C-alpha positions, 0 to 999 in steps of 0.5 A: 188052674194046677189046683183043679188038676191035683183035686182030680187025680186024687180023686181018681187015687180015692187020695184023700186030703188027710190023707194027701197031707199026712204024705206032704207032712203038712196038716190038713190046712196046711193042705187046704190052703195049698189046694184052695192057692192061698199059698203055693206048693214047694218043689219039696212038695211038688216032688212028692205029689208027683210021686204021690199021684203017679203024675206022668207029665209034671210040667201039663200040672205044674208049668201049663199055664206058665208058659204061653 
């Protein structure tokens, strides 16, 4: 579940949900829905996440479970 990887990276970088919501131009509630898997991140939001969380291998987070 890629949401857990995003939450883990947030913890590593000490980025709060409120901070990440501001970076993504979302409300904290909107980010919560995405982190809980209720709604999906858009491509634009994923691009911002990759930069904000300094993700070196985005495929491992966003596409690892799709290809089997």
